[in-house]
Short mmCIF file of the C-alpha atoms (twelve columns), coordinates in Angstrom:
data_MODEL
# 
_entry.id   MODEL 
# 
loop_
_atom_site.group_PDB 
_atom_site.id 
_atom_site.type_symbol 
_atom_site.label_atom_id 
_atom_site.label_alt_id 
_atom_site.label_comp_id 
_atom_site.label_asym_id 
_atom_site.label_seq_id 
_atom_site.Cartn_x 
_atom_site.Cartn_y 
_atom_site.Cartn_z 
_atom_site.pdbx_PDB_model_num 
ATOM 1   C CA . MET A 1   29.717  117.392 122.977 1 
ATOM 2   C CA . ALA A 2   30.808  120.178 120.541 1 
ATOM 3   C CA . ARG A 3   30.776  123.827 121.545 1 
ATOM 4   C CA . ILE A 4   29.261  126.161 119.111 1 
ATOM 5   C CA . ARG A 5   30.519  129.498 118.527 1 
ATOM 6   C CA . ALA A 6   28.281  132.285 118.100 1 
ATOM 7   C CA . ARG A 7   27.765  133.843 114.363 1 
ATOM 8   C CA . GLY A 8   30.891  136.184 113.866 1 
ATOM 9   C CA . ALA A 9   32.798  135.102 116.611 1 
ATOM 10  C CA . THR A 10  36.505  134.236 115.882 1 
ATOM 11  C CA . ARG A 11  39.190  132.242 117.463 1 
ATOM 12  C CA . ALA A 12  42.326  134.074 119.225 1 
ATOM 13  C CA . PRO A 13  44.991  134.755 116.523 1 
ATOM 14  C CA . ARG A 14  47.936  132.041 116.409 1 
ATOM 15  C CA . PRO A 15  51.219  133.654 116.538 1 
ATOM 16  C CA . ARG A 16  53.235  133.397 113.043 1 
ATOM 17  C CA . GLY A 17  56.688  132.618 113.128 1 
ATOM 18  C CA . GLY A 18  56.866  133.170 116.760 1 
ATOM 19  C CA . VAL A 19  56.532  131.168 119.995 1 
ATOM 20  C CA . ASP A 20  53.241  130.507 121.477 1 
ATOM 21  C CA . PRO A 21  53.726  131.967 125.063 1 
ATOM 22  C CA . GLY A 22  51.285  129.007 126.287 1 
ATOM 23  C CA . GLN A 23  53.997  126.524 125.183 1 
ATOM 24  C CA . VAL A 24  57.137  128.075 125.692 1 
ATOM 25  C CA . ASP A 25  58.506  125.607 128.526 1 
ATOM 26  C CA . LEU A 26  57.312  122.184 126.895 1 
ATOM 27  C CA . PHE A 27  60.580  121.079 125.397 1 
ATOM 28  C CA . ALA A 28  63.563  123.709 125.342 1 
ATOM 29  C CA . ASP A 29  65.523  124.980 127.970 1 
ATOM 30  C CA . ASP A 30  66.528  127.924 126.411 1 
ATOM 31  C CA . TRP A 31  63.446  128.873 124.070 1 
ATOM 32  C CA . GLN A 32  65.008  132.356 122.770 1 
ATOM 33  C CA . GLN A 33  68.148  130.648 121.740 1 
ATOM 34  C CA . ALA A 34  65.946  127.957 120.025 1 
ATOM 35  C CA . ALA A 35  63.574  130.378 118.197 1 
ATOM 36  C CA . ALA A 36  66.407  132.483 116.819 1 
ATOM 37  C CA . THR A 37  68.625  129.804 115.362 1 
ATOM 38  C CA . PRO A 38  67.893  130.133 111.615 1 
ATOM 39  C CA . GLU A 39  67.223  126.897 109.159 1 
ATOM 40  C CA . PRO A 40  70.113  125.897 106.969 1 
ATOM 41  C CA . LYS A 41  69.701  126.561 103.255 1 
ATOM 42  C CA . PRO A 42  69.511  123.525 101.368 1 
ATOM 43  C CA . VAL A 43  72.315  122.871 99.057  1 
ATOM 44  C CA . ALA A 44  71.680  122.973 95.308  1 
ATOM 45  C CA . PRO A 45  73.199  119.833 93.648  1 
ATOM 46  C CA . ALA A 46  76.033  121.156 90.945  1 
ATOM 47  C CA . GLY A 47  75.698  118.218 88.487  1 
ATOM 48  C CA . PHE A 48  78.204  115.677 88.153  1 
ATOM 49  C CA . GLY A 49  80.189  116.724 91.285  1 
ATOM 50  C CA . GLY A 50  83.932  115.876 89.760  1 
ATOM 51  C CA . THR A 51  86.432  117.731 87.859  1 
ATOM 52  C CA . PRO A 52  86.673  117.500 84.032  1 
ATOM 53  C CA . ASP A 53  90.036  116.308 84.100  1 
ATOM 54  C CA . LEU A 54  89.343  113.010 86.187  1 
ATOM 55  C CA . VAL A 55  87.547  111.505 83.751  1 
ATOM 56  C CA . PRO A 56  90.105  111.048 81.246  1 
ATOM 57  C CA . GLN A 57  92.736  110.132 83.944  1 
ATOM 58  C CA . VAL A 58  90.361  107.311 85.092  1 
ATOM 59  C CA . LEU A 59  90.013  106.314 81.476  1 
ATOM 60  C CA . ASN A 60  93.811  106.224 81.390  1 
ATOM 61  C CA . ASP A 61  94.108  104.366 84.784  1 
ATOM 62  C CA . ILE A 62  91.594  101.898 83.399  1 
ATOM 63  C CA . THR A 63  93.527  101.191 80.104  1 
ATOM 64  C CA . ALA A 64  96.712  100.873 82.377  1 
ATOM 65  C CA . GLY A 65  95.022  98.271  84.390  1 
ATOM 66  C CA . VAL A 66  95.349  100.277 87.468  1 
ATOM 67  C CA . ILE A 67  91.730  100.100 88.529  1 
ATOM 68  C CA . GLY A 68  89.805  96.820  89.896  1 
ATOM 69  C CA . GLN A 69  86.890  95.845  91.736  1 
ATOM 70  C CA . LEU A 70  86.690  93.701  94.922  1 
ATOM 71  C CA . GLU A 71  84.739  90.463  94.147  1 
ATOM 72  C CA . ARG A 72  82.320  90.123  96.711  1 
ATOM 73  C CA . SER A 73  81.516  93.861  97.687  1 
ATOM 74  C CA . GLY A 74  82.304  95.578  94.272  1 
ATOM 75  C CA . ARG A 75  84.090  98.369  95.801  1 
ATOM 76  C CA . VAL A 76  86.565  100.103 93.332  1 
ATOM 77  C CA . VAL A 77  90.070  99.911  94.088  1 
ATOM 78  C CA . VAL A 78  93.351  101.282 93.111  1 
ATOM 79  C CA . LEU A 79  95.964  98.436  92.070  1 
ATOM 80  C CA . ASP A 80  99.680  99.017  93.288  1 
ATOM 81  C CA . GLY A 81  102.442 97.434  91.284  1 
ATOM 82  C CA . ASP A 82  103.561 95.349  94.098  1 
ATOM 83  C CA . GLY A 83  100.326 92.910  94.388  1 
ATOM 84  C CA . ARG A 84  98.618  95.453  96.862  1 
ATOM 85  C CA . CYS A 85  95.323  97.298  96.507  1 
ATOM 86  C CA . ARG A 86  93.533  100.187 98.402  1 
ATOM 87  C CA . HIS A 87  90.189  101.708 98.396  1 
ATOM 88  C CA . ALA A 88  89.930  104.342 95.582  1 
ATOM 89  C CA . ASP A 89  88.804  108.044 96.264  1 
ATOM 90  C CA . ASP A 90  85.059  108.580 96.332  1 
ATOM 91  C CA . ASP A 91  85.302  110.585 93.222  1 
ATOM 92  C CA . VAL A 92  87.158  108.047 91.009  1 
ATOM 93  C CA . ALA A 93  84.739  105.184 92.096  1 
ATOM 94  C CA . THR A 94  81.830  107.415 91.118  1 
ATOM 95  C CA . VAL A 95  83.291  107.736 87.828  1 
ATOM 96  C CA . VAL A 96  84.232  104.073 87.179  1 
ATOM 97  C CA . GLU A 97  80.906  102.939 88.623  1 
ATOM 98  C CA . SER A 98  79.108  105.249 86.247  1 
ATOM 99  C CA . LEU A 99  81.562  103.933 83.361  1 
ATOM 100 C CA . VAL A 100 80.674  100.139 84.123  1 
ATOM 101 C CA . LYS A 101 77.014  100.879 84.258  1 
ATOM 102 C CA . GLN A 102 76.827  102.757 81.123  1 
ATOM 103 C CA . ARG A 103 79.047  99.725  79.821  1 
ATOM 104 C CA . TYR A 104 81.976  101.700 78.597  1 
ATOM 105 C CA . ALA A 105 84.009  99.404  81.204  1 
ATOM 106 C CA . ALA A 106 83.721  96.060  82.295  1 
ATOM 107 C CA . GLU A 107 85.108  93.543  84.632  1 
ATOM 108 C CA . GLY A 108 88.318  91.847  83.135  1 
ATOM 109 C CA . GLU A 109 90.708  89.389  84.105  1 
ATOM 110 C CA . PHE A 110 90.910  88.080  87.953  1 
ATOM 111 C CA . THR A 111 93.965  88.631  89.904  1 
ATOM 112 C CA . THR A 112 94.494  88.298  93.757  1 
ATOM 113 C CA . GLN A 113 95.855  90.864  95.601  1 
ATOM 114 C CA . LEU A 114 96.716  91.969  99.297  1 
ATOM 115 C CA . HIS A 115 93.902  94.439  100.484 1 
ATOM 116 C CA . GLY A 116 95.478  95.223  103.951 1 
ATOM 117 C CA . VAL A 117 96.717  91.984  105.434 1 
ATOM 118 C CA . ILE A 118 93.970  90.151  103.679 1 
ATOM 119 C CA . ARG A 119 94.400  88.448  100.185 1 
ATOM 120 C CA . LYS A 120 91.357  89.120  98.222  1 
ATOM 121 C CA . ASN A 121 90.087  88.524  94.689  1 
ATOM 122 C CA . VAL A 122 90.070  91.459  92.315  1 
ATOM 123 C CA . TYR A 123 88.773  91.925  88.814  1 
ATOM 124 C CA . VAL A 124 90.646  94.157  86.838  1 
ATOM 125 C CA . VAL A 125 88.282  96.852  84.959  1 
ATOM 126 C CA . ALA A 126 88.966  96.959  81.396  1 
ATOM 127 C CA . LEU A 127 87.198  99.434  78.582  1 
ATOM 128 C CA . THR A 128 85.091  97.908  76.239  1 
ATOM 129 C CA . ASN A 129 84.983  98.780  72.630  1 
ATOM 130 C CA . SER A 130 82.697  101.952 73.185  1 
ATOM 131 C CA . GLY A 131 84.937  102.827 76.011  1 
ATOM 132 C CA . GLN A 132 87.796  102.923 74.035  1 
ATOM 133 C CA . ALA A 133 85.912  105.065 71.324  1 
ATOM 134 C CA . ILE A 134 85.061  107.413 74.478  1 
ATOM 135 C CA . ARG A 135 88.386  107.484 75.569  1 
ATOM 136 C CA . ALA A 136 89.570  108.594 71.889  1 
ATOM 137 C CA . ARG A 137 86.915  111.489 71.960  1 
ATOM 138 C CA . TRP A 138 88.301  112.565 75.482  1 
ATOM 139 C CA . SER A 139 91.829  112.680 74.461  1 
ATOM 140 C CA . ASN A 140 91.062  114.579 71.346  1 
ATOM 141 C CA . LEU A 141 89.023  116.996 73.339  1 
ATOM 142 C CA . ARG A 142 91.912  117.711 75.816  1 
ATOM 143 C CA . SER A 143 94.253  118.517 73.137  1 
ATOM 144 C CA . ALA A 144 92.077  121.122 71.658  1 
# 
């Protein structure tokens, strides 16, 4: 049965930002250290996250036929000249995936490369017509 309070009676105030003394020893061994640890500040996203010089470099690498994607997983790889490939850096992979998603680049010719000791099928990424236009615009901006 519910307990009825008298009119004007209030509850005991709850501590704000502190530790309730009745619940001190519930979970923490050292409650003073746990209470003194500040919350980490959230990191604000800075937008693209890459350097401006990375985009023209990736566009030039795609034109040179150095960037590819693995057949099954779609991971972005960098092709070496001797028939080998390795995973691209995360920044480069982000730029290439963005270019493919926006239809500035597409899967081109098919080749077989050694990825470690396993031979895998790789599609060489090629620029589309609009990708060639954006490469020309980036190259004009770079010289200015």
